[in-house]
N, C-alpha and C positions, 0 to 999 in steps of 0.2 A: 299830428296823427290823422289819418283819414279813416273816418267811420262810414259805413254804408248807411245811407240816411234812412232812419226810421223816424220821420217827423211827427211830433205829438202822438206818441205811443198811447193809445186809447185803451181804456180799461172796459173793453167790450168782447164778450167771449159767448159761445154757445153751450148749453148745458145739455146733459144726457138724460135719458129716461132711466128705466129702472132694471135691475138686475135681479138675480134670484133672492137678494136680500130685501127687496122691496116689500113693504108691507108687515115686515118682522119686527115686533116690539122688543125692547131690551129685556133679556131673559131675567127672570126672578133672581137667580143666583148672581147675575152679573149686576143687578141693581144692589143686591147686599154687599157684593165685594167692591163695587165702585159707585157709590151713592153720589147723586148729582146734585149740582147747586140748586137750591129752591128759590122759587119766587119771592119777592119782599112781602112784608106783612104790612102792605099798604096797596092802594087801589092803582093798578096799571093804568097809564095812559091809553085811552080807547078813542082810535080815530073813527069818525061816523062813516058810515058806508053810503055812497051815493052812486045808483045805478048809472052806469054808462056802457053803451054798446056800440060796436061798430062791426061793419061786414067786409070781409076780404075774401075774394076767390069763392063766394058762396057759403063761406062759413062766417059764424057770429062769434065775436071776441068780446067778452064782458070783462069789465074792470072797475071794481067799486071803490078803488082808490085813485082813480084817475085825477081827481081833483087836488090832490096833494102837489100836483105839478102846477105852480102858479101860472095861470094863463096869461099873466104879463111877461113872463119870462122872456130875456134874461133879468129883469127887474123883478125882484122878490119882495113884494109889500103886502100880500094878502094876510090878513090879520089872523084868520082862522088857521092857515098854514103855519105861521111863525108861531102862534100860541101851541099848536101840537108839538112842534120841535121843541119849544121851550120846556113844554111838560115832559117830554122824553128826555131832556137834559136833566131836568129835577129828579126824574125817577133814577136816572144814572147816578148822580149826586148821592141820592139816598142809599144807594147800593156802596158807594164809596165811603160815606161818612163814618161808620164804624170801623173801616178799614184804612183810614188815613195814616195811621202810624206805620201800617205796613207798607203802603205805597211809599213813604217817606224813606223807610228802611230801603226798600229797593232802589229809589232814586239815588240815595246816598252811595249805594253799591255801585250803581252805574257811574256816578260822578267821581267815585274813588278811583275808578279806573281809566279816567279821563285826564289827560295832562293839561293842567290848568294854563300853561304859557307855551303850549305846543306851536311849533313853527314848521313851515314847509322847507324842502330842500329848495334853494334857490336856483333860479335859471338865468341865463345871459341873452341878451338881445339888444343890438345896436348900441353896445358901450355901457350898458347899465346892468346890474344884477337885482332880479325882482324876487320877492318872497312874500308871504302872508304869515301872520303870527296872531295868537290869541293873547290878550293882556288877561292876567288872573282874574277870574270873576266875569270877563266879558262873554256875552251870548254870540257876538259876531266877530268876523275876522278884520284884522287891520293889514292893509297892504302897503309895502314899502319898497323902495329902490335904492341902490347904491352906486354912485357913479364911479365907473371903474378908473377913471383918470385921476380924480381928486379925493376919492374915498368919502366924499359927503352922502349922507344918508337922509332920505325924504320920504315923509308919509303921503303917499299918493291917494289912498282911498280908505276911509274910516267907516266900515259898515256899521260899527256901533253908534257912532254918532248920527249917521244917516237914518238909523233905525229909531231913534227917539222920538216917542210920540205915536208910534204905529204899533198896533197889535200883531201886525203881520209885515214882514220886510224880506225881500228876496232879490239878490242880484242876479240878473239873467246872464250877462255877459259884460266883459269889459275889454278893451283894446287902447294900446298906446300907439300915437300916430308914428309913421316911419322916421319922422324928424325927432321924436322922443318929446315933443313940446305939448302935445295935448293927450288927455285921457278921455275917452268916452265910454259911458257904462249905461246898462239898461236896468231898471228897477221895478219892482211890483210891490204895492202896498195893500192889496186886497186877497191876493191868492187866486184871483182869477186869470192870471198869466196874460194879462194885457199891460204890457210894459211901456214905461216912458223912457226917454233917452235923454241924457244930459251930457254936456261936455265941459271939462276943467282945463284951464290953462295951467300947467304944471310949473311954469315960471313965475306966475303970481298967485297961484292958490284960488284965482277966481273963476266963476262959472261964465262961459259964454252965453249969449243971449238965446242960443238954439235949445229949444226943448221939444222934442218929437213925442207924438202921442200915438197910442194904438200900435207900438212895436211888437213883431212876434217875439224877440228876445235877443236873437243873435245880432251882430253887427260887424263890420270891417271898414277899416279906413281906406281911401284912396292912396295911389303911391306918393302924392304930394302932401298929403295930411290936410286937404282943404275940403275933402268930401268924404261923407260916410254912407255906407251902402247897408240897406235894412230892408226887411220885409215889412209890410203894413197889413195889420188885421182889418178886415171889414167891419163897418159899423154893426154893433150888436151881433156878430158872427166871429167866433175864434177861428177863422180861417183866413188865409192870405191869398190873393189873387195876383199881387204885384210885387215887384222888388225895385227898389228906388234908390237913386242917388241924391244925397242931400248935399248942398253947397252950404258951406258953413257961412253963417249971417244972413241967409236967405230965409224966408218964411217956408214953412213945410208944404204949402200949397203949391209951391213952386218947384218942389222935387221932381226930377226927370225919371219916367219909367224906363227901366232898361230890360224888364222881363214881365210877361203877363202869362198867367194862366186862367183859362176861361171855364175849365171843367171842375165843377164842385168836388169831384171825386179823387182829386190829385192835390198832394200838399208840396208846397215850395220849400226849397232850401237852397244855401249856398255856403261856400267855404274857400279859403285860399289854398292853393298848393304850397307844398312845404318850401319851395323855394321863393314863395311870394310872387311869382310871375303871372300866374293864371287865376282869375275867379271861376270857379265851377258853379254852374247853375243847374238845379235840379228840380224836376216835377215828378213826382213818384206816387205810385199807387201799388203798394206791396210787391208785386211780382212784375212790374211793367214800370218804365222809367223813360223820360226824356233827359238827356244830359248834353249840355252846352259848356263851352269854355269862352271866356273873353279875356283878352291880354289885359294887365294891369297898366299897360302902357297908354292904352286907350280905352278906358272902361265904357265910353259911350258907343264903341264900334259894334257892328251887328254880332250877336253870339255865333260861335261856330258849332254846329251840331256834330256830336259824336255818335249818339244813340237816340233812337226814337222809340216811344211807347209801343209802336206796332211791331217792334222786334220781340217784345215779350220777355225781357230780362232786366236785371238790376246790376249796377256796377258802382265802384268808387274809382276816383281818378287822382293821380299825383303826378308830379313833373319834376324832371331832372335832365340837365344837360339840354340836349335837343329832343328829348322824347317825353311823351306821356306814358305813364305805367298805369295800367287797368286791370283790376281785379273784378271779373265778370263771371256770371253763371249763365253764359250763352250757350257753352258747348258742354258743360256738366253742371250739375246742381250744386256740386261742392266748390264751384268756382275755378277758374284758371286765372293766372297771372300773365299778361300780356304787354306788349310796348308797341308803340307806333311813332314815327317821326312827327314831330308836332306841326310840320307843314303838310302832312298826309293823315289826318286823324280818323278817316272813314274806316268803319269796322273791316272792310275788305283788305285793309292795309296791316291790320294787327297781327304781329308776330307772338306766338306763344312761347314763354320762356320758363313757365311752370305749369303743366297740364293739370286739369281736374283729375280727381281720385276718388273712389268710393271710400277709401281709408283716410284721407287727408282733407279736412274741410279748412280751406283758406277763408280767414275771418277778417284780417285786417292787415295794414302795411304802412310803411311810411318811407320816404326817399330821403337821402342825404346827399351830398356832394359826391361822396366816393362809394356809397354802399346804399342798401335797403334793408329794413327790417321787417319780416313777415311773422305774423301770429297766425297759428292753425290749431286745429284740434284734431289729434289721431285716435279714433276709436274712443273718444271721450277724455282724452289726456291731453291738456295744453301743451303747446310747443312754440319755441321761439327760434327762428333761423335768420341767419345773417346772410346775405346774398351781394356779392359784387357785380358791378356792371359788365365784368368780363365773363361773368357766369360761375365763378366758383361760389360754393355756399357751405355752410356747416350749421348744425343745431347747437344751441346753448344748452348746457348742461346745468341742472339745478338739483340741489340735495334731495328734494322730496318728489316722488314720482306724481303723485296726486296732489297738484298744486294749482292755483289760480294764478295765471301770468298775464300781464298786460303791458302795452306800450305806454310808458309814462310821457309827460309832456317833454318835448324834445324841440326847443324853439330855435336853435341855431342850426341852420342847414349846413354849415361848414364844420360842424363838430366831428371829432374822431372816435367818439363813442356813442352809445345809445343807452337812454336811461329807461329802465324796466321796473316794473313792480311785481312783486311775488308774495304770496301768503297762502296759508292752508287753514283748514279747521282747526289747527292746534297750533298754527306758526302765525304770530303777529304780522301785520303788513310791513314788508320791508322794500325800500327804494335803493337800486343799485345802479351804477353806471358800470356797463359792460364794455371793456376796453377791447376794440376789435382786433387789432394786431396782436396783442398779448393774450387774447382770450381769457381775460380775468376779469373778476368784480372788484370793484371799490364800493363798499356800504356807505351809502350817504344818509340813511336814516332807517331806524326801526322803531316801530311804534312803541312808546313807553307805557307802562301800566303801573301807576304809582302806588297803587295798593298791593301789588305783587302778583306774579304770575309764574308758575313752574309748568312748562311745557310736559315734562315726565309724567305728570300727573293725569294726562288725558290721552285718549287714543282715537284714532280716526280710521273708517274703513270704506271701501268702495265695494259694493255688492251688485249683484244683478238679480232682480226678481222677475219672475216669469209672469206676465199678463195672462188674461184669460184667452187671447187668441195665440198665444206661445211666443210673443215677443218678449225679448229680453229688456228689461228697463233699468237703467243705472240708478242706484241709490247711494248717497253719501250719508254717513253716520259719524257722530261724534258723541263720547261719553267719558265718564271719569273712569280711570282704572280702579279695578275691584268690582265693578258692576257684573253681577251675576247674570247669565242668560237663562233665567227659571221663570221668565213671564211675568215677574212681579214689578219691574220698573215702569214708572210713567214714562210717556213718550210725547215729544211734540214733533209733528210732522209737517213740513212746509212744502207748498207748491205754487206753481205758477203756469207754465204750460201754454203760451200763447206768443204770436208775432215772431217765432224764431228766437226769443229771448230765453237765454240759459241762466238759471239760477245757480251761479258758481259755487264751489265749496270753499267759501271765504272764512276769515276769523270774525268773531264777534266778541266783544268784551261783555256786551249785555247778556249774551248766551250762558256766560259763566254762572250767573245766578240761578239758572235752570240746572246746569250740569252739576254744580255743587251741592244741589238739593236732590240729586239721584236721578234726573231726567236722561233720557237718550234722546238725541236730537237727530232728526233724519230730514233730508232733502230728497223729494222724489224728482228724478229728472225725466219728466213724462214727455210724451210726444206733444207737439205743439211748440215746444222749446227746440233748441237745436244741438243738444249736448251730443248727439251721434250724427251730426250733420244737417244739411239742408233738408234732406229727405225727411228727416225726424221732424222738422217744422210742418212739410206738408202732409205728413201722416196724421196731423192733429188738426186740420182745418176743413172747412165745408163739409161735404159728407163724411169726412172721417173725424170730425170734430169729438165725436164720443169716444174715440180712443184716449183722448186726454183725461176724461173724467174716469173712465174704466181703468187706466193705468194706475191713477192715483189711490183708488180703492183697492186694487190688486197689490200694489206695493204695501198697503197697511195690512192687508191679510197674509203677506209674505213675511212681513216683519213679526206679525202674531205667531205665525207657523214657526219661525225661527227662535221664538221665546226671546225676543228683545223687549217684548211687551205683552199684553192680552188685550182682546177685545174690550171695548168699554172703557180703556185706560188710556186712550189717546186724544190728545188735543191737537186740533189743527189749526194753521194760520195761513191766510194768504190775502194780499193786498191786490187791488185794482183788478185786472184779470185774474189774479189769483183769488181775490175776494169772490169773483163769480165762480171759480172753481170751488170754492167752500160751499156755495150754494149747491152746486151740484152732487158734491159729497154728502151734503146734509139730506137731500133729496133721494140719493141712491141707497146710502147705508147708514142711517141715523143711529143705528145700535153700536156702531163702532166707535162713536165720538164721546169722550167726557166733556168736551167743550169745543167751541168753534168760534174763531175770531174772523169776522168778515170785515176787513178794512176796505173802505171805499169801494164797496162791491157793485160791479154791474150785473145785477141780477134780473133786470127787467128787459132782458135783451130784446124779446120779440117787439114789444112796443116802442122801443127806442129805435130799432131797425125799421120800424113802420113810419117813423117820424122825420120825414126828409127836410123838415124846417130846421132840425138841429145840424150846425154846421159840421160837425164830426160823425155824422150818420152816413152820408153818401160814399166817403172814402173807405169805409168799413165793408160796403157790400160785397167786395172782391174778397173779402175774408172769409165770410160765411153765407153770401147770398143776399138777393134783394127780395124780401117778403112782399113787397108792394107789386112787383112786376112777375115774380115767379112763384107759382103755387107750391113747387117742389121745397122752395126756401121758406115759405110761410108754414108748411108742415113740419119741415125739420126744426125750425126754431121753436114752433110751438110744442113739439114733442118734448124738448129738454130745456126750455128757458125756465130756470129756477122758480120765479116768481109765479109763472102759470101752471106750476106742478106742485104747489103747496097743497097738500091733502089733509084730511082730519085724521090725525094720528099723533104719536108722541115724536118730539124732537129733542135733541140735546140742548144744554145751555148755550147761549149765544151772546156774543158781544158784537155789535154792529156799528160802524162808526162811517162818518161822512163829514163833507165840508159844504157850507151853504153857497160858497163861491165857486165850487169845483166845476170847471168846463169841460172835464174829462168824463167823470162820472157824476151826473147832476145829483144834487141832494136828494131828489124824490125817490132814486133808486133804494138807497138804505131805507128811506122813510116808507116806502110802500111795502117793502119787503116785512119790515118790522110790523106794521100796522096789520098786514094780512096774516102773517104769522101768529100774530096774538089772538086774532079772532078765529083761527082755525084749529090751531094745535090743541091736544086734549091732555097735555102733560101740566104739572105745575113747576116746570124747570124754569130757571132764571132767563129773561130775555131782556137785555138793556141795549140802549142804542146812545151813542154820543156824536152830537152833531156840532162841529166847530162853527159857530156862527160869524166868525170873522177870517175865515181861512178858506182854502181850497182844497186841491187834491192832495197836497203834501203837508196839511195840517201846520203845526208850529214850525217857524223857521229858526228861531234860536237854538243854539246847540243844548242848552239845558232845558228849555221848554219842551224841545223834541223828547229829551230824556224822560221828563215827567209824564208826557203822553203815553211812552212806551211803558213806564213804571205802572201805570194804571192798568195796561192791557196784561202785563206780567203777573200782576197781583190776581186779575180775573181768571187767569190759567192756573195760577198756583192754589187759589182757593177751591178751584174746580175739582182739583186733586186732594182737597183737605190738607193743603200745606199752608199753615198760617203763620210762619215766621221765617 
């Protein structure tokens, strides 16, 4: 499956200023109706303030907590910094201690809905059937394959065994060589997303001598299985400038560069076309992209250029027969589907086979020998269509109109079906094989919930909320049948709104612990995402970034007006760029929220965009401006960067989280936010921070360890609503 390349999605966003709610304290009657969690009966950690000033564009910028960024970063060994983080963790544990039984209860609810021995739907490739499964009690997956000729089964990758001795373990990618003899995989044991690569001989079970360092994560084998393609991270920088070919048995220092990117503002990526005939090389900067292809028959040949960054658009590429198929937003923001003979790949030779449309956002596609599958979104509704190379097409019909649809793993280019995934906020994930000729589904897997689940007990809705500028913003809701719309229900409102990424209305087993306790759960599909098309994304970036934050607050007010909940009885959650959104919502409308969960939040936007030494900063300047060179960008960011807009007033209870090794949202972002908030706010509401000292952006990696983290967060939210069991 071909995905438009959003390399290393960063948790960096811009925050807005104030609306009419700014400066309003929580009303006394709201305090009585919805009391807030109080701070603990012990001394809070206090970070010392150290004056620090810098000047930009004739303006002075002060930051008393600048010192929390270890000046030796990426090495973090400053004793005072580490001591402060440990004290915050101790304070968080003091909050947890009297609530450990509740955390365990929620954790057991989560675990009870998890299938202990879950396994995947197998896929076939080069004479083998591959699958993964969990052994009962295991935190990590085990991968196996079955020889289709002799029916023998073999364990090829045991994550649980590999993870032994590590607090953090993550497989970035794995591939089997075309001759099926070797398996290469990348792994990370620190959470810093700086992967290592190793190779196993599947005939003997022994490792080859090759171990590659500083790998970006993804990999591909060459056609003969003797070479591996990978991108290498720069030393001390989480950014790649080079794509290499490694010859097995040779030293990494001898690897041959096949692609180079000299501009720090661009990300590198690569992938194989579905027929394994071409390697696609990309250098991407949000709305501009270089795209090249290299024949896998001669991986060292000069890359053939399809599109240059000067053309100012993005695309994804696949191949079938004698043609490249291209999804590009060159002629329409919602993308068109085009094709061109592989001997004439220049843009001037592209032939449109499905034009762009205001109402149909073309998102993803994959080619097969006899057909292609296309995912699109039509006015916020997911759609899957099948198209023959002769031009015939039809849409696939699913039972629920409001569903999340996706193209599953389809490894065999020759297959006569397409594997699809479908779920909704009340329908557990299902994997189906859609038979093209018969236009029928074969159900391959439906997620099992061992503790039981009755879909009929829950209801989901799609609403349209009116934003302050008159724009209609989609909202997805789920709640338990019988909930009265009288304004008394607690609500959890989730948001993201960045990079064109849509928070789809999917199923969640964890969410049931809220719904069964009377919560209404809502997702605000705000601008900055792409629920209503690519323009929806553009309407939430750069000078229009404030739309994202205003939309979120306006959705909350709409749901209050519709009596799904009440002001002051809404908890909000967001991670990464969504965590930064939480900071925006706290600054703009603190009276609305009963609690706020800021997960790995990029809340120190201005200072980070001013720090060009951070490898993930230069690529983000096109997302919201370069405040180093442009005064308008500096003024814009300063106006709504959440850290810079904390003022002396009341704020709701907050749980802030981060990871010491996080290369995307560096640890000092949540730390500085927490420190400044403690010293500035006037209330006695609870503020706690949890910093994972051995992980990064994605915290715990084991399936149960991750559930334990979420259980702690759910308990914080439930206690904020005075729900204690």
